C-alpha positions as a Python dict, from the first residue, in 0.01 Angstrom:
ca = {
    (1, 'M'): (0, 0, 0),
    (2, 'I'): (333, 156, -193),
    (3, 'R'): (360, 447, -272),
    (4, 'N'): (618, 652, -518),
    (5, 'M'): (964, 638, -356),
    (6, 'F'): (1079, 896, -575),
    (7, 'A'): (792, 1136, -548),
    (8, 'S'): (857, 1101, -197),
    (9, 'V'): (1241, 1194, -246),
    (10, 'A'): (1154, 1446, -442),
    (11, 'L'): (938, 1644, -181),
    (12, 'C'): (1150, 1535, 135),
    (13, 'L'): (1466, 1710, -17),
    (14, 'A'): (1296, 2002, -183),
    (15, 'A'): (1218, 2318, 25),
    (16, 'T'): (1073, 2691, 3),
    (17, 'A'): (1216, 2984, 171),
    (18, 'A'): (958, 3267, 274),
    (19, 'G'): (1138, 3607, 185),
    (20, 'A'): (1195, 3822, 501),
    (21, 'G'): (931, 4020, 602),
    (22, 'E'): (621, 3828, 404),
    (23, 'P'): (370, 3666, 591),
    (24, 'V'): (450, 3288, 677),
    (25, 'A'): (198, 3079, 509),
    (26, 'P'): (71, 2773, 702),
    (27, 'V'): (253, 2459, 604),
    (28, 'P'): (117, 2096, 603),
    (29, 'T'): (287, 1794, 725),
    (30, 'P'): (213, 1443, 698),
    (31, 'D'): (60, 1360, 1027),
    (32, 'E'): (-126, 1774, 1042),
    (33, 'P'): (-256, 1827, 713),
    (34, 'L'): (-402, 2107, 579),
    (35, 'E'): (-734, 2181, 367),
    (36, 'G'): (-658, 2344, 44),
    (37, 'V'): (-912, 2509, -212),
    (38, 'I'): (-881, 2480, -596),
    (39, 'T'): (-837, 2837, -770),
    (40, 'A'): (-794, 2740, -1135),
    (41, 'G'): (-1114, 2649, -1329),
    (42, 'R'): (-962, 2319, -1437),
    (43, 'L'): (-660, 2201, -1281),
    (44, 'N'): (-481, 1855, -1318),
    (45, 'V'): (-423, 1598, -1060),
    (46, 'R'): (-148, 1394, -1146),
    (47, 'L'): (-3, 1065, -1023),
    (48, 'R'): (361, 1232, -966),
    (49, 'P'): (496, 1572, -883),
    (50, 'D'): (583, 1612, -1226),
    (51, 'T'): (422, 1716, -1541),
    (52, 'S'): (505, 1455, -1754),
    (53, 'A'): (330, 1217, -1499),
    (54, 'P'): (-33, 1066, -1605),
    (55, 'V'): (-315, 1317, -1561),
    (56, 'L'): (-529, 1117, -1316),
    (57, 'G'): (-837, 1355, -1314),
    (58, 'Q'): (-903, 1689, -1266),
    (59, 'L'): (-1073, 1919, -1009),
    (60, 'T'): (-1285, 2289, -1056),
    (61, 'R'): (-1251, 2595, -891),
    (62, 'D'): (-1365, 2537, -548),
    (63, 'A'): (-1277, 2218, -468),
    (64, 'R'): (-1111, 2076, -167),
    (65, 'V'): (-820, 1853, -113),
    (66, 'V'): (-664, 1755, 183),
    (67, 'V'): (-285, 1870, 183),
    (68, 'R'): (-13, 1652, 324),
    (69, 'R'): (292, 1811, 207),
    (70, 'V'): (404, 2068, -11),
    (71, 'A'): (774, 2091, -209),
    (72, 'A'): (913, 2196, -543),
    (73, 'G'): (576, 2377, -659),
    (74, 'W'): (368, 2069, -597),
    (75, 'C'): (107, 1977, -317),
    (76, 'E'): (80, 1616, -199),
    (77, 'V'): (-312, 1527, -126),
    (78, 'D'): (-544, 1256, -63),
    (79, 'M'): (-670, 1104, -379),
    (80, 'P'): (-1010, 1290, -419),
    (81, 'R'): (-1310, 1036, -348),
    (82, 'S'): (-1483, 1154, -648),
    (83, 'F'): (-1184, 1018, -880),
    (84, 'G'): (-1190, 650, -986),
    (85, 'V'): (-1014, 407, -835),
    (86, 'W'): (-1056, 60, -996),
    (87, 'I'): (-979, -307, -917),
    (88, 'S'): (-994, -631, -1114),
    (89, 'Q'): (-1319, -815, -1019),
    (90, 'K'): (-1042, -1116, -1048),
    (91, 'L'): (-843, -994, -755),
    (92, 'A'): (-1079, -874, -502),
    (93, 'M'): (-1391, -1073, -342),
    (94, 'T'): (-1685, -872, -237),
    (95, 'S'): (-1929, -942, 75),
    (96, 'G'): (-2213, -912, -148),
    (97, 'E'): (-2354, -825, -471),
    (98, 'V'): (-2235, -495, -591),
    (99, 'A'): (-2529, -473, -826),
    (100, 'S'): (-2764, -399, -566),
    (101, 'L'): (-2600, -142, -409),
    (102, 'A'): (-2769, 163, -373),
    (103, 'E'): (-2605, 505, -440),
    (104, 'G'): (-2346, 579, -200),
    (105, 'E'): (-2355, 223, -35),
    (106, 'T'): (-2024, 42, -26),
    (107, 'L'): (-1991, -319, 7),
    (108, 'E'): (-1628, -473, 167),
    (109, 'A'): (-1403, -599, -59),
    (110, 'T'): (-1117, -834, 19),
    (111, 'V'): (-782, -825, -208),
    (112, 'L'): (-741, -1178, -275),
    (113, 'R'): (-348, -1149, -388),
    (114, 'S'): (-56, -955, -261),
    (115, 'G'): (44, -690, -491),
    (116, 'A'): (-282, -604, -643),
    (117, 'R'): (-307, -298, -855),
    (118, 'L'): (-551, 17, -835),
    (119, 'R'): (-557, 164, -1143),
    (120, 'S'): (-724, 530, -1265),
    (121, 'T'): (-954, 395, -1514),
    (122, 'P'): (-1159, 33, -1536),
    (123, 'S'): (-858, -90, -1777),
    (124, 'L'): (-531, -255, -1803),
    (125, 'R'): (-426, 81, -1973),
    (126, 'G'): (-536, 275, -1677),
    (127, 'A'): (-231, 436, -1459),
    (128, 'I'): (-161, 248, -1173),
    (129, 'V'): (-204, 446, -887),
    (130, 'G'): (-97, 176, -578),
    (131, 'E'): (-121, -162, -508),
    (132, 'C'): (-275, -359, -207),
    (133, 'A'): (-181, -632, -7),
    (134, 'K'): (-321, -963, 22),
    (135, 'D'): (-628, -957, 232),
    (136, 'A'): (-616, -586, 239),
    (137, 'K'): (-1010, -455, 286),
    (138, 'L'): (-1128, -214, 41),
    (139, 'R'): (-1476, -65, -24),
    (140, 'A'): (-1650, -97, -297),
    (141, 'L'): (-1893, 134, -486),
    (142, 'R'): (-1965, -62, -815),
    (143, 'A'): (-1903, -261, -1070),
    (144, 'F'): (-1870, -229, -1444),
    (145, 'N'): (-1703, -438, -1723),
    (146, 'G'): (-1512, -681, -1478),
    (147, 'W'): (-1387, -418, -1300),
    (148, 'L'): (-1462, -287, -916),
    (149, 'R'): (-1459, 85, -824),
    (150, 'V'): (-1380, 135, -465),
    (151, 'V'): (-1304, 421, -193),
    (152, 'A'): (-998, 579, -231),
    (153, 'P'): (-779, 393, 29),
    (154, 'A'): (-655, 678, 334),
    (155, 'D'): (-285, 639, 224),
    (156, 'L'): (-363, 693, -177),
    (157, 'R'): (-218, 980, -274),
    (158, 'A'): (-183, 1259, -573),
    (159, 'Y'): (-45, 1589, -683),
    (160, 'V'): (-130, 1923, -810),
    (161, 'H'): (62, 2239, -842),
    (162, 'T'): (67, 2479, -545),
    (163, 'D'): (5, 2796, -808),
    (164, 'Y'): (-360, 2667, -789),
    (165, 'V'): (-433, 2592, -430),
    (166, 'R'): (-493, 2822, -149),
    (167, 'L'): (-448, 2681, 166),
    (168, 'G'): (-627, 2704, 491),
    (169, 'G'): (-644, 2557, 804),
    (170, 'P'): (-680, 2189, 924),
    (171, 'P'): (-929, 2001, 750),
    (172, 'G'): (-1270, 2044, 789),
    (173, 'M'): (-1227, 2451, 885),
    (174, 'A'): (-1444, 2699, 662),
    (175, 'V'): (-1168, 2810, 384),
    (176, 'I'): (-1468, 2900, 148),
    (177, 'A'): (-1848, 2908, 147),
    (178, 'P'): (-1921, 2543, 158),
    (179, 'P'): (-2071, 2374, -145),
    (180, 'K'): (-2425, 2305, -196),
    (181, 'V'): (-2540, 2006, 6),
    (182, 'G'): (-2567, 1683, -127),
    (183, 'P'): (-2820, 1405, -100),
    (184, 'G'): (-2722, 1306, 208),
    (185, 'P'): (-2516, 1203, 495),
    (186, 'G'): (-2201, 963, 351),
    (187, 'R'): (-2304, 996, 0),
    (188, 'D'): (-2000, 1063, -263),
    (189, 'R'): (-2211, 1249, -518),
    (190, 'S'): (-2130, 1607, -674),
    (191, 'P'): (-2390, 1881, -625),
    (192, 'A'): (-2633, 1886, -863),
    (193, 'S'): (-2571, 1990, -1252),
    (194, 'P'): (-2812, 2243, -1399),
    (195, 'K'): (-3059, 2116, -1614),
    (196, 'G'): (-2923, 2064, -1946),
    (197, 'A'): (-2590, 1998, -1842),
    (198, 'V'): (-2349, 1730, -1887),
    (199, 'P'): (-2284, 1564, -1450),
    (200, 'E'): (-1950, 1698, -1360),
    (201, 'A'): (-1844, 1344, -1296),
    (202, 'A'): (-1890, 1275, -1638),
    (203, 'A'): (-1795, 1620, -1740),
    (204, 'A'): (-1448, 1574, -1597),
    (205, 'R'): (-1370, 1247, -1739),
    (206, 'I'): (-1492, 1408, -2085),
    (207, 'A'): (-1241, 1707, -2058),
    (208, 'L'): (-980, 1484, -2006),
    (209, 'A'): (-1028, 1269, -2294),
    (210, 'G'): (-1069, 1564, -2481),
    (211, 'E'): (-718, 1681, -2339),
    (212, 'I'): (-552, 1369, -2441),
    (213, 'L'): (-724, 1353, -2798),
    (214, 'S'): (-666, 1731, -2915),
    (215, 'D'): (-278, 1645, -2881),
    (216, 'E'): (-202, 1537, -3267),
    (217, 'G'): (71, 1320, -3165),
    (218, 'C'): (-83, 1125, -2900),
    (219, 'S'): (22, 743, -2867),
    (220, 'L'): (-201, 454, -2901),
    (221, 'D'): (-176, 407, -2514),
    (222, 'E'): (-318, 765, -2434),
    (223, 'M'): (-585, 678, -2738),
    (224, 'R'): (-666, 372, -2493),
    (225, 'R'): (-688, 573, -2221),
    (226, 'A'): (-884, 862, -2353),
    (227, 'L'): (-1152, 621, -2493),
    (228, 'G'): (-1131, 436, -2137),
    (229, 'L'): (-1210, 793, -1988),
    (230, 'L'): (-1509, 819, -2199),
    (231, 'E'): (-1620, 482, -2155),
    (232, 'E'): (-1628, 547, -1787),
    (233, 'A'): (-1831, 842, -1832),
    (234, 'L'): (-2107, 682, -2036),
    (235, 'G'): (-2110, 430, -1780),
    (236, 'A'): (-2143, 665, -1498),
    (237, 'G'): (-2454, 572, -1382),
    (238, 'K'): (-2556, 241, -1146),
    (239, 'P'): (-2557, -101, -1328),
    (240, 'G'): (-2870, -119, -1505),
    (241, 'D'): (-2912, 285, -1594),
    (242, 'K'): (-2975, 421, -1946),
    (243, 'V'): (-2671, 646, -2087),
    (244, 'D'): (-2712, 979, -2048),
    (245, 'A'): (-2825, 1138, -2350),
    (246, 'R'): (-2638, 1447, -2287),
    (247, 'V'): (-2308, 1246, -2193),
    (248, 'A'): (-2349, 1067, -2505),
    (249, 'A'): (-2391, 1359, -2695),
    (250, 'R'): (-2071, 1545, -2606),
    (251, 'V'): (-1888, 1168, -2641),
    (252, 'R'): (-1997, 1187, -3033),
    (253, 'T'): (-1931, 1575, -3030),
    (254, 'L'): (-1580, 1464, -2927),
    (255, 'L'): (-1486, 1177, -3123),
    (256, 'G'): (-1584, 1352, -3412),
    (257, 'K'): (-1361, 1628, -3390),
    (258, 'L'): (-1072, 1335, -3455),
    (259, 'P'): (-1007, 1372, -3812),
    (260, 'P'): (-983, 1082, -4026),
    (261, 'S'): (-649, 1054, -4100),
    (262, 'R'): (-561, 1054, -3739),
    (263, 'W'): (-773, 742, -3679),
    (264, 'L'): (-611, 602, -4008),
    (265, 'E'): (-288, 637, -3821),
    (266, 'L'): (-392, 476, -3485),
    (267, 'F'): (-517, 226, -3669),
    (268, 'D'): (-195, 132, -3852),
    (269, 'E'): (-21, 154, -3532),
    (270, 'A'): (-238, -96, -3361),
    (271, 'E'): (-208, -331, -3671),
    (272, 'A'): (140, -294, -3616),
    (273, 'I'): (148, -419, -3235),
    (274, 'H'): (-110, -688, -3334),
    (275, 'R'): (173, -797, -3607),
    (276, 'R'): (444, -768, -3307),
    (277, 'E'): (263, -962, -3078),
    (278, 'V'): (152, -1238, -3341),
    (279, 'E'): (515, -1259, -3427),
    (280, 'A'): (637, -1299, -3093),
    (281, 'V'): (343, -1598, -2998),
    (282, 'E'): (433, -1755, -3325),
    (283, 'R'): (827, -1755, -3192),
    (284, 'A'): (762, -1862, -2870),
    (285, 'H'): (563, -2151, -2995),
    (286, 'A'): (803, -2202, -3329),
    (287, 'E'): (1030, -2446, -3137),
    (288, 'P'): (747, -2660, -2944),
    (289, 'L'): (558, -2714, -3279),
    (290, 'R'): (861, -2820, -3481),
    (291, 'E'): (891, -3060, -3161),
    (292, 'A'): (574, -3193, -3192),
    (293, 'K'): (605, -3217, -3572),
    (294, 'R'): (937, -3440, -3555),
    (295, 'A'): (746, -3659, -3296),
    (296, 'L'): (485, -3730, -3545),
    (297, 'D'): (730, -3800, -3836),
    (298, 'E'): (942, -4030, -3595),
    (299, 'A'): (621, -4216, -3480),
    (300, 'A'): (527, -4575, -3600),
    (301, 'P'): (269, -4574, -3842),
    (302, 'L'): (-65, -4706, -3705),
    (303, 'E'): (-185, -5005, -3746),
    (304, 'Y'): (-551, -5035, -3920),
    (305, 'A'): (-787, -5306, -3827),
    (306, 'A'): (-953, -5207, -4081),
    (307, 'R'): (-1001, -4962, -4398),
    (308, 'G'): (-1251, -4863, -4640),
    (309, 'T'): (-1545, -4612, -4713),
    (310, 'L'): (-1769, -4515, -4364),
    (311, 'L'): (-2174, -4605, -4395),
    (312, 'T'): (-2423, -4513, -4164),
    (313, 'P'): (-2546, -4812, -3927),
    (314, 'A'): (-2793, -5059, -4088),
    (315, 'P'): (-3169, -5032, -3972),
    (316, 'G'): (-3213, -5162, -3648),
    (317, 'S'): (-2809, -5126, -3534),
    (318, 'E'): (-2613, -4898, -3385),
    (319, 'A'): (-2294, -5033, -3573),
    (320, 'Y'): (-2130, -4804, -3890),
    (321, 'R'): (-2068, -4991, -4193),
    (322, 'L'): (-1720, -5039, -4380),
    (323, 'V'): (-1739, -5126, -4705),
    (324, 'H'): (-1482, -5146, -5018),
    (325, 'G'): (-1677, -5087, -5305),
    (326, 'D'): (-1995, -5344, -5275),
    (327, 'T'): (-1821, -5565, -5036),
    (328, 'L'): (-1908, -5528, -4646),
    (329, 'L'): (-1608, -5566, -4475),
    (330, 'C'): (-1696, -5506, -4139),
    (331, 'E'): (-1917, -5314, -3841),
    (332, 'V'): (-1739, -5061, -3643),
    (333, 'D'): (-1893, -5028, -3306),
    (334, 'T'): (-1803, -4678, -3180),
    (335, 'G'): (-1920, -4716, -2809),
    (336, 'G'): (-2173, -4464, -2860),
    (337, 'R'): (-1962, -4225, -3021),
    (338, 'D'): (-2087, -4003, -3327),
    (339, 'L'): (-1899, -4041, -3637),
    (340, 'G'): (-2120, -3882, -3832),
    (341, 'V'): (-1844, -3659, -3989),
    (342, 'F'): (-1630, -3931, -4168),
    (343, 'V'): (-1970, -4061, -4308),
    (344, 'G'): (-1911, -4120, -4706),
    (345, 'K'): (-1546, -4111, -4650),
    (346, 'F'): (-1246, -4309, -4688),
    (347, 'V'): (-1096, -4401, -4374),
    (348, 'G'): (-870, -4623, -4146),
    (349, 'V'): (-1018, -4765, -3797),
    (350, 'V'): (-803, -4897, -3492),
    (351, 'G'): (-915, -5115, -3291),
    (352, 'E'): (-961, -5486, -3189),
    (353, 'T'): (-1138, -5743, -3411),
    (354, 'R'): (-1359, -5987, -3328),
    (355, 'A'): (-1607, -6201, -3479),
    (356, 'S'): (-1950, -6132, -3548),
    (357, 'S'): (-2209, -6259, -3249),
    (358, 'T'): (-2456, -6393, -3537),
    (359, 'P'): (-2356, -6691, -3769),
    (360, 'G'): (-2207, -6598, -4099),
    (361, 'G'): (-2202, -6249, -4016),
    (362, 'V'): (-1915, -5957, -4071),
    (363, 'P'): (-1651, -5916, -3781),
    (364, 'V'): (-1670, -5626, -3577),
    (365, 'V'): (-1430, -5350, -3545),
    (366, 'A'): (-1433, -5213, -3153),
    (367, 'A'): (-1269, -4862, -3269),
    (368, 'T'): (-1021, -4672, -3023),
    (369, 'H'): (-937, -4430, -3330),
    (370, 'V'): (-1046, -4367, -3669),
    (371, 'E'): (-897, -4131, -3948),
    (372, 'E'): (-995, -4013, -4326),
    (373, 'L'): (-743, -4167, -4555),
    (374, 'D'): (-642, -4108, -4899),
    (375, 'P'): (-916, -4286, -5086),
    (376, 'E'): (-614, -4417, -5347),
    (377, 'A'): (-473, -4636, -5031),
    (378, 'P'): (-584, -4991, -5077),
    (379, 'G'): (-905, -5059, -4840),
    (380, 'G'): (-980, -5407, -4668),
    (381, 'I'): (-950, -5583, -4354),
}
């Protein structure tokens, strides 16, 4: 797994000095991490130690994190298990059927190529949170829309601001009252939500999407990311589950707050991007198309074995008939190919001509090519 080089350099170079006479706070190290407790109601978790870095998700008050380093006002923490870490199903092969997994179960997934990217949402617009080497082993939790949600690898890191983290002892020690017991050992599930409340995992994604959408200057890429979070919130259950009505209602409310003028701006931006992409494709293929046209213009004209109006086969025959006016010019043997699209049209037939197998019969053309011609062109054999 490749970590962000600049984030590590920033953390290594920065240092904080304790004031004289003040208690010495515990200091985590990569080999001896500490447990941290979130003290803010909602705290952004970022990809890098920078307020402009992409937000990977949010943690709520009393959530626990494993803190590896503290420097320059940021804690480097293990990627929270509750966060979505996704890899394209094209880049990983699972050892079984993901759709059959029960809650809390996982399957081994093998990465198929080096440099396969892990993303924060099941979308190419999701932030890249890391990369995997070929043949790396991951644990798949579920599949969604062509993506696999996997357990975050042990060396995947994220960043939270130190102002909202209270450090304690080594991970596992009781720093605060423990959360309510979940459904069972090894199950990655939030405590049960109060009746009528939106499940916590979905609520966190909806809240983050709302934060993005509330910015009147959010770009189209940011809008895509917000919609990806909402899509993930709607699909937070197991495959085949019905969408939670509470989640759907919250999503509808959020989207309804975006003014029509902002939707129009985003559509205009999307149309401009599409137009630029089409122009880029046209530029890329313009020269090959010109070369192909020149080749066609310079190619020798086809030599037709016959030209005329194509009619359906006579009763008891499989050969099409080619006529000019009332004159039957020849029969057209297609080798079983259907020429129905040319019936009733003036065509040219390319192929070898052979004599009729019956005395006095018309010749037969074994057609290798048939194309529609200008009706004004002269017909005949």
